[in-house]
Backbone as XML, in Angstrom:
<?xml version="1.0"?>
<chain id="A" units="angstrom">
  <residue number="1" name="MET">
    <atom name="N" x="-20.145" y="-20.412" z="-6.462"/>
    <atom name="CA" x="-19.263" y="-19.423" z="-7.024"/>
    <atom name="C" x="-18.056" y="-19.688" z="-5.628"/>
  </residue>
  <residue number="2" name="THR">
    <atom name="N" x="-16.552" y="-19.150" z="-6.528"/>
    <atom name="CA" x="-15.810" y="-19.448" z="-5.399"/>
    <atom name="C" x="-15.391" y="-18.581" z="-4.518"/>
  </residue>
  <residue number="3" name="ALA">
    <atom name="N" x="-14.930" y="-19.215" z="-3.138"/>
    <atom name="CA" x="-15.146" y="-17.875" z="-1.742"/>
    <atom name="C" x="-14.208" y="-17.192" z="-1.969"/>
  </residue>
  <residue number="4" name="ARG">
    <atom name="N" x="-14.316" y="-15.871" z="-1.486"/>
    <atom name="CA" x="-13.035" y="-14.831" z="-1.849"/>
    <atom name="C" x="-12.677" y="-14.563" z="0.185"/>
  </residue>
  <residue number="5" name="PRO">
    <atom name="N" x="-11.893" y="-14.796" z="0.107"/>
    <atom name="CA" x="-10.987" y="-14.293" z="1.433"/>
    <atom name="C" x="-11.519" y="-12.829" z="1.771"/>
  </residue>
  <residue number="6" name="ASP">
    <atom name="N" x="-11.871" y="-12.905" z="3.309"/>
    <atom name="CA" x="-12.974" y="-11.834" z="3.910"/>
    <atom name="C" x="-11.835" y="-10.462" z="4.057"/>
  </residue>
  <residue number="7" name="SER">
    <atom name="N" x="-10.558" y="-10.613" z="3.462"/>
    <atom name="CA" x="-9.915" y="-9.408" z="3.690"/>
    <atom name="C" x="-10.267" y="-8.412" z="2.204"/>
  </residue>
  <residue number="8" name="ILE">
    <atom name="N" x="-10.690" y="-9.324" z="0.935"/>
    <atom name="CA" x="-10.918" y="-8.934" z="0.018"/>
    <atom name="C" x="-12.291" y="-8.312" z="0.132"/>
  </residue>
  <residue number="9" name="HIS">
    <atom name="N" x="-13.161" y="-8.842" z="0.573"/>
    <atom name="CA" x="-14.868" y="-8.725" z="0.767"/>
    <atom name="C" x="-14.317" y="-6.794" z="1.707"/>
  </residue>
  <residue number="10" name="GLU">
    <atom name="N" x="-13.512" y="-6.822" z="2.556"/>
    <atom name="CA" x="-13.589" y="-5.599" z="3.457"/>
    <atom name="C" x="-12.867" y="-4.509" z="2.478"/>
  </residue>
  <residue number="11" name="ASP">
    <atom name="N" x="-12.039" y="-5.090" z="1.623"/>
    <atom name="CA" x="-11.352" y="-3.949" z="0.527"/>
    <atom name="C" x="-12.465" y="-3.280" z="-0.200"/>
  </residue>
  <residue number="12" name="GLU">
    <atom name="N" x="-13.456" y="-4.254" z="-0.794"/>
    <atom name="CA" x="-14.288" y="-3.815" z="-1.295"/>
    <atom name="C" x="-15.746" y="-2.903" z="-1.124"/>
  </residue>
  <residue number="13" name="GLU">
    <atom name="N" x="-15.551" y="-3.098" z="0.222"/>
    <atom name="CA" x="-16.791" y="-2.643" z="0.936"/>
    <atom name="C" x="-16.492" y="-1.282" z="1.651"/>
  </residue>
  <residue number="14" name="ARG">
    <atom name="N" x="-14.812" y="-1.000" z="1.770"/>
    <atom name="CA" x="-14.322" y="0.051" z="1.977"/>
    <atom name="C" x="-14.286" y="0.938" z="0.817"/>
  </residue>
  <residue number="15" name="ALA">
    <atom name="N" x="-13.848" y="0.356" z="-0.405"/>
    <atom name="CA" x="-13.936" y="1.034" z="-1.850"/>
    <atom name="C" x="-15.234" y="1.651" z="-1.995"/>
  </residue>
  <residue number="16" name="SER">
    <atom name="N" x="-16.166" y="0.944" z="-1.794"/>
    <atom name="CA" x="-17.561" y="1.142" z="-1.896"/>
    <atom name="C" x="-18.120" y="2.393" z="-1.424"/>
  </residue>
  <residue number="17" name="ARG">
    <atom name="N" x="-17.438" y="2.445" z="0.021"/>
    <atom name="CA" x="-18.058" y="4.077" z="0.637"/>
    <atom name="C" x="-17.164" y="5.074" z="0.257"/>
  </residue>
  <residue number="18" name="MET">
    <atom name="N" x="-16.145" y="4.837" z="-0.107"/>
    <atom name="CA" x="-14.984" y="5.949" z="-0.550"/>
    <atom name="C" x="-15.851" y="6.732" z="-1.997"/>
  </residue>
  <residue number="19" name="SER">
    <atom name="N" x="-15.977" y="5.644" z="-2.839"/>
    <atom name="CA" x="-16.471" y="5.643" z="-4.008"/>
    <atom name="C" x="-17.680" y="6.810" z="-3.641"/>
  </residue>
  <residue number="20" name="ALA">
    <atom name="N" x="-18.852" y="6.267" z="-2.963"/>
    <atom name="CA" x="-20.109" y="7.000" z="-2.171"/>
    <atom name="C" x="-19.767" y="7.988" z="-1.908"/>
  </residue>
  <residue number="21" name="GLU">
    <atom name="N" x="-18.687" y="8.251" z="-1.014"/>
    <atom name="CA" x="-18.378" y="9.309" z="-0.274"/>
    <atom name="C" x="-18.271" y="10.197" z="-1.502"/>
  </residue>
  <residue number="22" name="VAL">
    <atom name="N" x="-17.159" y="10.180" z="-2.237"/>
    <atom name="CA" x="-17.063" y="10.800" z="-3.288"/>
    <atom name="C" x="-17.555" y="11.659" z="-4.262"/>
  </residue>
  <residue number="23" name="GLY">
    <atom name="N" x="-18.422" y="10.852" z="-4.801"/>
    <atom name="CA" x="-19.921" y="11.045" z="-5.191"/>
    <atom name="C" x="-20.854" y="11.471" z="-5.348"/>
  </residue>
  <residue number="24" name="ALA">
    <atom name="N" x="-20.603" y="11.612" z="-3.645"/>
    <atom name="CA" x="-21.851" y="12.064" z="-3.147"/>
    <atom name="C" x="-22.097" y="13.850" z="-3.734"/>
  </residue>
  <residue number="25" name="PRO">
    <atom name="N" x="-22.974" y="14.628" z="-3.877"/>
    <atom name="CA" x="-23.412" y="15.828" z="-4.360"/>
    <atom name="C" x="-22.588" y="16.917" z="-3.579"/>
  </residue>
  <residue number="26" name="ASP">
    <atom name="N" x="-22.752" y="16.574" z="-1.818"/>
    <atom name="CA" x="-22.185" y="17.579" z="-0.962"/>
    <atom name="C" x="-20.562" y="17.052" z="-0.916"/>
  </residue>
  <residue number="27" name="PHE">
    <atom name="N" x="-19.993" y="16.292" z="-1.436"/>
    <atom name="CA" x="-18.990" y="16.122" z="-1.195"/>
    <atom name="C" x="-17.601" y="17.429" z="-1.350"/>
  </residue>
  <residue number="28" name="ASP">
    <atom name="N" x="-16.882" y="17.408" z="-0.812"/>
    <atom name="CA" x="-15.883" y="18.885" z="-0.989"/>
    <atom name="C" x="-14.496" y="18.254" z="-0.190"/>
  </residue>
  <residue number="29" name="LEU">
    <atom name="N" x="-13.302" y="18.847" z="-0.662"/>
    <atom name="CA" x="-11.938" y="18.313" z="-0.497"/>
    <atom name="C" x="-11.752" y="19.286" z="0.477"/>
  </residue>
  <residue number="30" name="ALA">
    <atom name="N" x="-10.889" y="18.648" z="1.502"/>
    <atom name="CA" x="-10.529" y="19.250" z="2.743"/>
    <atom name="C" x="-10.046" y="20.610" z="2.335"/>
  </residue>
  <residue number="31" name="PRO">
    <atom name="N" x="-9.836" y="21.705" z="3.213"/>
    <atom name="CA" x="-9.257" y="23.025" z="3.064"/>
    <atom name="C" x="-7.907" y="22.882" z="2.651"/>
  </residue>
  <residue number="32" name="GLY">
    <atom name="N" x="-7.331" y="23.636" z="1.702"/>
    <atom name="CA" x="-5.939" y="23.952" z="1.055"/>
    <atom name="C" x="-5.753" y="22.448" z="0.349"/>
  </residue>
  <residue number="33" name="ALA">
    <atom name="N" x="-6.674" y="21.260" z="0.484"/>
    <atom name="CA" x="-6.088" y="20.224" z="-0.106"/>
    <atom name="C" x="-6.061" y="20.748" z="-2.279"/>
  </residue>
  <residue number="34" name="ARG">
    <atom name="N" x="-5.091" y="20.295" z="-2.472"/>
    <atom name="CA" x="-4.477" y="20.304" z="-4.008"/>
    <atom name="C" x="-5.005" y="19.263" z="-4.862"/>
  </residue>
  <residue number="35" name="VAL">
    <atom name="N" x="-5.211" y="19.234" z="-6.004"/>
    <atom name="CA" x="-5.425" y="18.181" z="-6.729"/>
    <atom name="C" x="-4.306" y="18.248" z="-8.018"/>
  </residue>
  <residue number="36" name="HIS">
    <atom name="N" x="-3.549" y="17.217" z="-7.904"/>
    <atom name="CA" x="-2.388" y="17.062" z="-9.346"/>
    <atom name="C" x="-2.865" y="16.294" z="-10.310"/>
  </residue>
  <residue number="37" name="ARG">
    <atom name="N" x="-2.758" y="16.817" z="-11.177"/>
    <atom name="CA" x="-2.903" y="15.585" z="-12.071"/>
    <atom name="C" x="-1.701" y="14.582" z="-12.581"/>
  </residue>
  <residue number="38" name="SER">
    <atom name="N" x="-1.465" y="13.000" z="-12.281"/>
    <atom name="CA" x="-0.125" y="12.799" z="-12.961"/>
    <atom name="C" x="-0.689" y="11.639" z="-13.616"/>
  </residue>
  <residue number="39" name="THR">
    <atom name="N" x="0.381" y="11.294" z="-14.849"/>
    <atom name="CA" x="0.218" y="9.943" z="-15.624"/>
    <atom name="C" x="1.738" y="9.208" z="-15.373"/>
  </residue>
  <residue number="40" name="GLY">
    <atom name="N" x="2.402" y="9.298" z="-14.597"/>
    <atom name="CA" x="3.088" y="8.528" z="-14.268"/>
    <atom name="C" x="2.997" y="7.108" z="-14.185"/>
  </residue>
  <residue number="41" name="PRO">
    <atom name="N" x="3.582" y="5.887" z="-14.114"/>
    <atom name="CA" x="3.302" y="5.022" z="-13.792"/>
    <atom name="C" x="3.056" y="4.207" z="-12.365"/>
  </residue>
  <residue number="42" name="GLY">
    <atom name="N" x="3.325" y="5.078" z="-11.445"/>
    <atom name="CA" x="2.777" y="4.713" z="-10.129"/>
    <atom name="C" x="1.713" y="6.291" z="-9.678"/>
  </residue>
  <residue number="43" name="ALA">
    <atom name="N" x="1.283" y="6.925" z="-10.902"/>
    <atom name="CA" x="0.142" y="7.922" z="-10.440"/>
    <atom name="C" x="-0.688" y="7.536" z="-9.571"/>
  </residue>
  <residue number="44" name="GLY">
    <atom name="N" x="-1.077" y="7.914" z="-8.040"/>
    <atom name="CA" x="-1.973" y="7.651" z="-7.405"/>
    <atom name="C" x="-1.802" y="6.660" z="-6.368"/>
  </residue>
  <residue number="45" name="ARG">
    <atom name="N" x="-0.678" y="5.763" z="-6.596"/>
    <atom name="CA" x="-0.617" y="4.537" z="-5.933"/>
    <atom name="C" x="-0.274" y="5.010" z="-4.584"/>
  </residue>
  <residue number="46" name="ALA">
    <atom name="N" x="0.407" y="6.057" z="-4.092"/>
    <atom name="CA" x="0.246" y="6.679" z="-2.648"/>
    <atom name="C" x="-0.755" y="7.015" z="-1.979"/>
  </residue>
  <residue number="47" name="LEU">
    <atom name="N" x="-1.954" y="7.869" z="-3.041"/>
    <atom name="CA" x="-3.074" y="7.877" z="-2.315"/>
    <atom name="C" x="-3.641" y="7.064" z="-1.860"/>
  </residue>
  <residue number="48" name="LEU">
    <atom name="N" x="-4.109" y="5.765" z="-2.680"/>
    <atom name="CA" x="-4.668" y="5.060" z="-2.669"/>
    <atom name="C" x="-4.042" y="4.066" z="-1.549"/>
  </residue>
  <residue number="49" name="SER">
    <atom name="N" x="-2.905" y="4.235" z="-1.383"/>
    <atom name="CA" x="-2.073" y="3.536" z="-0.189"/>
    <atom name="C" x="-2.674" y="3.803" z="1.055"/>
  </residue>
  <residue number="50" name="ASP">
    <atom name="N" x="-2.761" y="5.670" z="1.412"/>
    <atom name="CA" x="-2.903" y="6.214" z="2.308"/>
    <atom name="C" x="-4.762" y="5.711" z="2.376"/>
  </residue>
  <residue number="51" name="ALA">
    <atom name="N" x="-5.175" y="5.667" z="1.603"/>
    <atom name="CA" x="-6.807" y="5.575" z="1.894"/>
    <atom name="C" x="-6.834" y="4.205" z="1.611"/>
  </residue>
  <residue number="52" name="LEU">
    <atom name="N" x="-6.455" y="2.899" z="1.516"/>
    <atom name="CA" x="-6.657" y="1.719" z="1.993"/>
    <atom name="C" x="-5.911" y="1.095" z="3.038"/>
  </residue>
  <residue number="53" name="GLY">
    <atom name="N" x="-5.097" y="1.665" z="3.737"/>
    <atom name="CA" x="-4.135" y="1.266" z="4.760"/>
    <atom name="C" x="-3.017" y="0.849" z="4.210"/>
  </residue>
  <residue number="54" name="SER">
    <atom name="N" x="-2.601" y="-0.032" z="3.284"/>
    <atom name="CA" x="-1.391" y="-0.381" z="3.022"/>
    <atom name="C" x="-1.277" y="-0.738" z="1.699"/>
  </residue>
  <residue number="55" name="GLU">
    <atom name="N" x="0.438" y="-0.772" z="1.042"/>
    <atom name="CA" x="0.716" y="-1.443" z="0.162"/>
    <atom name="C" x="-0.261" y="-2.770" z="-0.365"/>
  </residue>
  <residue number="56" name="ALA">
    <atom name="N" x="-0.204" y="-3.444" z="0.628"/>
    <atom name="CA" x="-1.096" y="-4.841" z="0.318"/>
    <atom name="C" x="-2.222" y="-4.634" z="0.060"/>
  </residue>
  <residue number="57" name="ALA">
    <atom name="N" x="-3.119" y="-3.964" z="0.721"/>
    <atom name="CA" x="-4.568" y="-3.732" z="0.257"/>
    <atom name="C" x="-4.976" y="-2.766" z="-0.848"/>
  </residue>
  <residue number="58" name="VAL">
    <atom name="N" x="-3.350" y="-2.027" z="-1.535"/>
    <atom name="CA" x="-3.770" y="-1.635" z="-3.046"/>
    <atom name="C" x="-3.537" y="-2.631" z="-3.710"/>
  </residue>
  <residue number="59" name="ASP">
    <atom name="N" x="-2.559" y="-3.282" z="-3.432"/>
    <atom name="CA" x="-2.502" y="-4.678" z="-4.601"/>
    <atom name="C" x="-3.531" y="-5.645" z="-4.510"/>
  </residue>
  <residue number="60" name="ARG">
    <atom name="N" x="-4.197" y="-5.750" z="-3.730"/>
    <atom name="CA" x="-5.607" y="-6.331" z="-3.874"/>
    <atom name="C" x="-6.341" y="-5.621" z="-4.513"/>
  </residue>
  <residue number="61" name="ALA">
    <atom name="N" x="-6.548" y="-4.680" z="-4.016"/>
    <atom name="CA" x="-7.573" y="-3.767" z="-4.963"/>
    <atom name="C" x="-7.638" y="-3.347" z="-6.219"/>
  </residue>
  <residue number="62" name="LEU">
    <atom name="N" x="-6.267" y="-3.447" z="-7.223"/>
    <atom name="CA" x="-5.982" y="-2.986" z="-8.479"/>
    <atom name="C" x="-6.006" y="-4.482" z="-9.313"/>
  </residue>
  <residue number="63" name="GLY">
    <atom name="N" x="-7.109" y="-4.690" z="-9.913"/>
    <atom name="CA" x="-7.321" y="-5.642" z="-10.730"/>
    <atom name="C" x="-7.910" y="-7.012" z="-10.229"/>
  </residue>
  <residue number="64" name="ARG">
    <atom name="N" x="-8.357" y="-7.800" z="-10.974"/>
    <atom name="CA" x="-8.969" y="-9.074" z="-10.344"/>
    <atom name="C" x="-8.144" y="-9.437" z="-8.728"/>
  </residue>
  <residue number="65" name="PRO">
    <atom name="N" x="-8.947" y="-10.061" z="-8.223"/>
    <atom name="CA" x="-7.707" y="-10.992" z="-7.136"/>
    <atom name="C" x="-7.677" y="-12.101" z="-7.737"/>
  </residue>
  <residue number="66" name="ALA">
    <atom name="N" x="-6.666" y="-12.903" z="-7.238"/>
    <atom name="CA" x="-6.258" y="-13.722" z="-7.376"/>
    <atom name="C" x="-7.150" y="-15.191" z="-7.102"/>
  </residue>
  <residue number="67" name="LEU">
    <atom name="N" x="-7.847" y="-16.041" z="-7.810"/>
    <atom name="CA" x="-8.750" y="-17.159" z="-7.580"/>
    <atom name="C" x="-8.030" y="-17.924" z="-6.328"/>
  </residue>
  <residue number="68" name="ASP">
    <atom name="N" x="-6.819" y="-17.916" z="-5.901"/>
    <atom name="CA" x="-6.769" y="-18.966" z="-4.689"/>
    <atom name="C" x="-6.490" y="-17.900" z="-3.343"/>
  </residue>
  <residue number="69" name="GLY">
    <atom name="N" x="-6.377" y="-16.818" z="-3.721"/>
    <atom name="CA" x="-6.663" y="-15.506" z="-2.641"/>
    <atom name="C" x="-5.148" y="-14.787" z="-2.568"/>
  </residue>
  <residue number="70" name="SER">
    <atom name="N" x="-3.916" y="-15.517" z="-3.402"/>
    <atom name="CA" x="-2.356" y="-14.961" z="-3.140"/>
    <atom name="C" x="-2.812" y="-13.407" z="-3.390"/>
  </residue>
  <residue number="71" name="VAL">
    <atom name="N" x="-1.304" y="-12.852" z="-3.154"/>
    <atom name="CA" x="-1.543" y="-11.635" z="-3.204"/>
    <atom name="C" x="0.268" y="-11.453" z="-3.773"/>
  </residue>
  <residue number="72" name="GLY">
    <atom name="N" x="0.545" y="-10.659" z="-5.100"/>
    <atom name="CA" x="1.385" y="-10.220" z="-5.517"/>
    <atom name="C" x="2.289" y="-11.264" z="-6.221"/>
  </residue>
  <residue number="73" name="GLN">
    <atom name="N" x="1.294" y="-12.732" z="-6.765"/>
    <atom name="CA" x="1.998" y="-13.412" z="-7.463"/>
    <atom name="C" x="1.343" y="-13.337" z="-9.084"/>
  </residue>
  <residue number="74" name="GLY">
    <atom name="N" x="0.719" y="-11.902" z="-9.294"/>
    <atom name="CA" x="0.608" y="-11.802" z="-10.772"/>
    <atom name="C" x="-1.031" y="-12.349" z="-10.974"/>
  </residue>
  <residue number="75" name="PRO">
    <atom name="N" x="-1.159" y="-12.564" z="-12.223"/>
    <atom name="CA" x="-2.609" y="-12.970" z="-12.404"/>
    <atom name="C" x="-2.593" y="-14.630" z="-12.112"/>
  </residue>
  <residue number="76" name="SER">
    <atom name="N" x="-3.774" y="-14.684" z="-12.077"/>
    <atom name="CA" x="-4.177" y="-16.468" z="-12.209"/>
    <atom name="C" x="-3.911" y="-16.709" z="-13.771"/>
  </residue>
  <residue number="77" name="PRO">
    <atom name="N" x="-3.265" y="-18.263" z="-13.801"/>
    <atom name="CA" x="-3.370" y="-18.193" z="-15.082"/>
    <atom name="C" x="-4.693" y="-18.435" z="-16.060"/>
  </residue>
  <residue number="78" name="LYS">
    <atom name="N" x="-4.480" y="-18.484" z="-17.260"/>
    <atom name="CA" x="-5.802" y="-18.225" z="-17.483"/>
    <atom name="C" x="-5.902" y="-19.416" z="-19.208"/>
  </residue>
  <residue number="79" name="ARG">
    <atom name="N" x="-7.010" y="-20.128" z="-19.459"/>
    <atom name="CA" x="-7.035" y="-21.139" z="-20.780"/>
    <atom name="C" x="-8.380" y="-20.800" z="-21.206"/>
  </residue>
  <residue number="80" name="GLN">
    <atom name="N" x="-8.204" y="-20.771" z="-22.732"/>
    <atom name="CA" x="-9.413" y="-20.844" z="-23.318"/>
    <atom name="C" x="-9.522" y="-22.401" z="-23.829"/>
  </residue>
  <residue number="81" name="VAL">
    <atom name="N" x="-11.053" y="-22.310" z="-23.673"/>
    <atom name="CA" x="-11.984" y="-23.809" z="-24.648"/>
    <atom name="C" x="-12.666" y="-23.350" z="-25.217"/>
  </residue>
  <residue number="82" name="ARG">
    <atom name="N" x="-12.404" y="-24.100" z="-26.606"/>
    <atom name="CA" x="-13.791" y="-23.924" z="-27.873"/>
    <atom name="C" x="-14.577" y="-24.900" z="-27.127"/>
  </residue>
  <residue number="83" name="LEU">
    <atom name="N" x="-16.003" y="-24.289" z="-27.169"/>
    <atom name="CA" x="-16.966" y="-25.228" z="-26.805"/>
    <atom name="C" x="-18.097" y="-25.351" z="-28.668"/>
  </residue>
  <residue number="84" name="THR">
    <atom name="N" x="-18.814" y="-26.411" z="-28.274"/>
    <atom name="CA" x="-19.819" y="-26.825" z="-29.700"/>
    <atom name="C" x="-20.748" y="-25.962" z="-28.837"/>
  </residue>
  <residue number="85" name="ARG">
    <atom name="N" x="-21.542" y="-25.287" z="-30.034"/>
    <atom name="CA" x="-22.872" y="-24.411" z="-29.234"/>
    <atom name="C" x="-23.678" y="-25.118" z="-28.288"/>
  </residue>
  <residue number="86" name="GLU">
    <atom name="N" x="-24.037" y="-26.522" z="-28.603"/>
    <atom name="CA" x="-24.871" y="-27.216" z="-27.743"/>
    <atom name="C" x="-24.240" y="-27.464" z="-26.445"/>
  </residue>
  <residue number="87" name="LEU">
    <atom name="N" x="-22.572" y="-27.466" z="-26.465"/>
    <atom name="CA" x="-22.314" y="-27.473" z="-25.066"/>
    <atom name="C" x="-22.216" y="-25.875" z="-24.347"/>
  </residue>
  <residue number="88" name="ASP">
    <atom name="N" x="-22.343" y="-25.067" z="-25.093"/>
    <atom name="CA" x="-22.097" y="-23.403" z="-24.505"/>
    <atom name="C" x="-23.369" y="-23.165" z="-24.056"/>
  </residue>
  <residue number="89" name="GLU">
    <atom name="N" x="-24.607" y="-23.631" z="-24.981"/>
    <atom name="CA" x="-25.971" y="-23.235" z="-24.405"/>
    <atom name="C" x="-26.591" y="-24.153" z="-23.263"/>
  </residue>
  <residue number="90" name="LEU">
    <atom name="N" x="-25.981" y="-25.387" z="-22.889"/>
    <atom name="CA" x="-26.255" y="-26.211" z="-21.696"/>
    <atom name="C" x="-25.263" y="-25.535" z="-20.318"/>
  </residue>
  <residue number="91" name="LEU">
    <atom name="N" x="-23.767" y="-25.314" z="-20.919"/>
    <atom name="CA" x="-23.505" y="-24.016" z="-19.734"/>
    <atom name="C" x="-24.387" y="-23.362" z="-19.302"/>
  </residue>
  <residue number="92" name="ILE">
    <atom name="N" x="-24.795" y="-22.443" z="-20.295"/>
    <atom name="CA" x="-25.302" y="-20.958" z="-20.142"/>
    <atom name="C" x="-26.434" y="-21.253" z="-19.100"/>
  </residue>
  <residue number="93" name="ALA">
    <atom name="N" x="-27.368" y="-22.167" z="-19.697"/>
    <atom name="CA" x="-28.462" y="-22.619" z="-19.023"/>
    <atom name="C" x="-28.400" y="-22.917" z="-17.497"/>
  </residue>
  <residue number="94" name="ARG">
    <atom name="N" x="-27.375" y="-24.382" z="-17.571"/>
    <atom name="CA" x="-26.819" y="-24.491" z="-16.241"/>
    <atom name="C" x="-26.286" y="-23.084" z="-14.888"/>
  </residue>
  <residue number="95" name="ALA">
    <atom name="N" x="-25.771" y="-22.166" z="-15.347"/>
    <atom name="CA" x="-25.180" y="-21.415" z="-15.058"/>
    <atom name="C" x="-26.279" y="-20.407" z="-14.473"/>
  </residue>
  <residue number="96" name="ALA">
    <atom name="N" x="-26.876" y="-19.810" z="-15.214"/>
    <atom name="CA" x="-28.346" y="-19.411" z="-14.961"/>
    <atom name="C" x="-29.231" y="-19.829" z="-14.062"/>
  </residue>
  <residue number="97" name="SER">
    <atom name="N" x="-29.311" y="-21.222" z="-14.057"/>
    <atom name="CA" x="-30.403" y="-21.633" z="-13.141"/>
    <atom name="C" x="-29.734" y="-21.991" z="-11.742"/>
  </residue>
  <residue number="98" name="GLU">
    <atom name="N" x="-28.524" y="-22.054" z="-11.572"/>
    <atom name="CA" x="-27.973" y="-22.119" z="-10.279"/>
    <atom name="C" x="-27.089" y="-20.562" z="-10.304"/>
  </residue>
  <residue number="99" name="ARG">
    <atom name="N" x="-27.466" y="-19.676" z="-10.692"/>
    <atom name="CA" x="-27.088" y="-18.130" z="-10.357"/>
    <atom name="C" x="-25.811" y="-18.187" z="-10.204"/>
  </residue>
  <residue number="100" name="ARG">
    <atom name="N" x="-24.810" y="-19.189" z="-11.255"/>
    <atom name="CA" x="-23.031" y="-18.575" z="-10.983"/>
    <atom name="C" x="-22.631" y="-18.524" z="-12.691"/>
  </residue>
  <residue number="101" name="ARG">
    <atom name="N" x="-21.607" y="-18.310" z="-11.993"/>
    <atom name="CA" x="-21.021" y="-18.152" z="-13.573"/>
    <atom name="C" x="-20.128" y="-19.287" z="-13.887"/>
  </residue>
  <residue number="102" name="PRO">
    <atom name="N" x="-20.369" y="-19.000" z="-15.906"/>
    <atom name="CA" x="-20.147" y="-20.190" z="-16.406"/>
    <atom name="C" x="-18.573" y="-20.991" z="-15.954"/>
  </residue>
  <residue number="103" name="SER">
    <atom name="N" x="-17.795" y="-19.625" z="-15.704"/>
    <atom name="CA" x="-16.555" y="-19.855" z="-15.414"/>
    <atom name="C" x="-16.208" y="-20.761" z="-14.267"/>
  </residue>
  <residue number="104" name="ASP">
    <atom name="N" x="-17.128" y="-20.439" z="-13.230"/>
    <atom name="CA" x="-16.859" y="-20.923" z="-11.744"/>
    <atom name="C" x="-17.533" y="-22.571" z="-12.194"/>
  </residue>
  <residue number="105" name="ILE">
    <atom name="N" x="-18.564" y="-23.028" z="-12.759"/>
    <atom name="CA" x="-19.071" y="-24.024" z="-13.241"/>
    <atom name="C" x="-17.641" y="-25.205" z="-14.218"/>
  </residue>
  <residue number="106" name="MET">
    <atom name="N" x="-16.900" y="-24.512" z="-15.124"/>
    <atom name="CA" x="-15.991" y="-25.268" z="-15.694"/>
    <atom name="C" x="-14.669" y="-25.710" z="-14.848"/>
  </residue>
  <residue number="107" name="ARG">
    <atom name="N" x="-14.556" y="-24.631" z="-13.872"/>
    <atom name="CA" x="-13.249" y="-24.563" z="-13.023"/>
    <atom name="C" x="-13.781" y="-25.880" z="-11.875"/>
  </residue>
  <residue number="108" name="GLU">
    <atom name="N" x="-15.176" y="-25.833" z="-11.654"/>
    <atom name="CA" x="-15.283" y="-26.875" z="-10.614"/>
    <atom name="C" x="-15.055" y="-28.150" z="-11.093"/>
  </residue>
  <residue number="109" name="ALA">
    <atom name="N" x="-15.669" y="-28.663" z="-12.480"/>
    <atom name="CA" x="-15.774" y="-29.641" z="-13.224"/>
    <atom name="C" x="-14.430" y="-30.074" z="-13.564"/>
  </residue>
  <residue number="110" name="LEU">
    <atom name="N" x="-12.998" y="-29.325" z="-13.676"/>
    <atom name="CA" x="-11.914" y="-29.616" z="-13.983"/>
    <atom name="C" x="-10.902" y="-30.096" z="-12.745"/>
  </residue>
  <residue number="111" name="VAL">
    <atom name="N" x="-11.591" y="-29.573" z="-11.548"/>
    <atom name="CA" x="-10.851" y="-29.759" z="-10.710"/>
    <atom name="C" x="-11.254" y="-31.142" z="-10.321"/>
  </residue>
  <residue number="112" name="GLU">
    <atom name="N" x="-12.748" y="-31.262" z="-10.400"/>
    <atom name="CA" x="-13.278" y="-33.028" z="-10.077"/>
    <atom name="C" x="-12.872" y="-33.635" z="-10.871"/>
  </residue>
  <residue number="113" name="TYR">
    <atom name="N" x="-13.133" y="-33.544" z="-12.442"/>
    <atom name="CA" x="-11.911" y="-34.369" z="-13.287"/>
    <atom name="C" x="-10.987" y="-34.918" z="-13.141"/>
  </residue>
  <residue number="114" name="LEU">
    <atom name="N" x="-10.162" y="-34.099" z="-12.670"/>
    <atom name="CA" x="-8.436" y="-33.870" z="-12.555"/>
    <atom name="C" x="-8.337" y="-34.982" z="-10.977"/>
  </residue>
  <residue number="115" name="HIS">
    <atom name="N" x="-9.093" y="-34.662" z="-10.023"/>
    <atom name="CA" x="-9.099" y="-35.446" z="-8.480"/>
    <atom name="C" x="-9.300" y="-36.612" z="-9.277"/>
  </residue>
  <residue number="116" name="LYS">
    <atom name="N" x="-10.059" y="-36.975" z="-9.672"/>
    <atom name="CA" x="-10.509" y="-38.460" z="-9.887"/>
    <atom name="C" x="-9.520" y="-39.232" z="-10.766"/>
  </residue>
  <residue number="117" name="ALA">
    <atom name="N" x="-9.158" y="-38.444" z="-11.596"/>
    <atom name="CA" x="-7.789" y="-38.771" z="-12.522"/>
    <atom name="C" x="-6.636" y="-39.646" z="-11.995"/>
  </residue>
  <residue number="118" name="SER">
    <atom name="N" x="-6.546" y="-38.753" z="-10.620"/>
    <atom name="CA" x="-5.190" y="-39.201" z="-10.197"/>
    <atom name="C" x="-5.280" y="-40.071" z="-8.759"/>
  </residue>
</chain>
């Protein structure tokens, strides 16, 4: 599996702790707290920034992280590949036996192929 930067793991752990806290049966808002419903494009971003500590942390927390660990560069490029059923079955079996995602195996194979070709 592709390694992820420590900061992403820290953000995920913090988000998990916050989610558990808010979901707990004894959770209560602070006295005087008010909840507003907003549907604007930045709805909740300030709250997330306060909770996560920075705008950069919000950027990392929203959506999938970039494969190369970069922040604010948009989504990682994506390619689709059609496979034969036999090749797909082999890929799925290998992924299951190695406890990896098929996309990680395909990415690793492509990197190896391209590095050999150059």
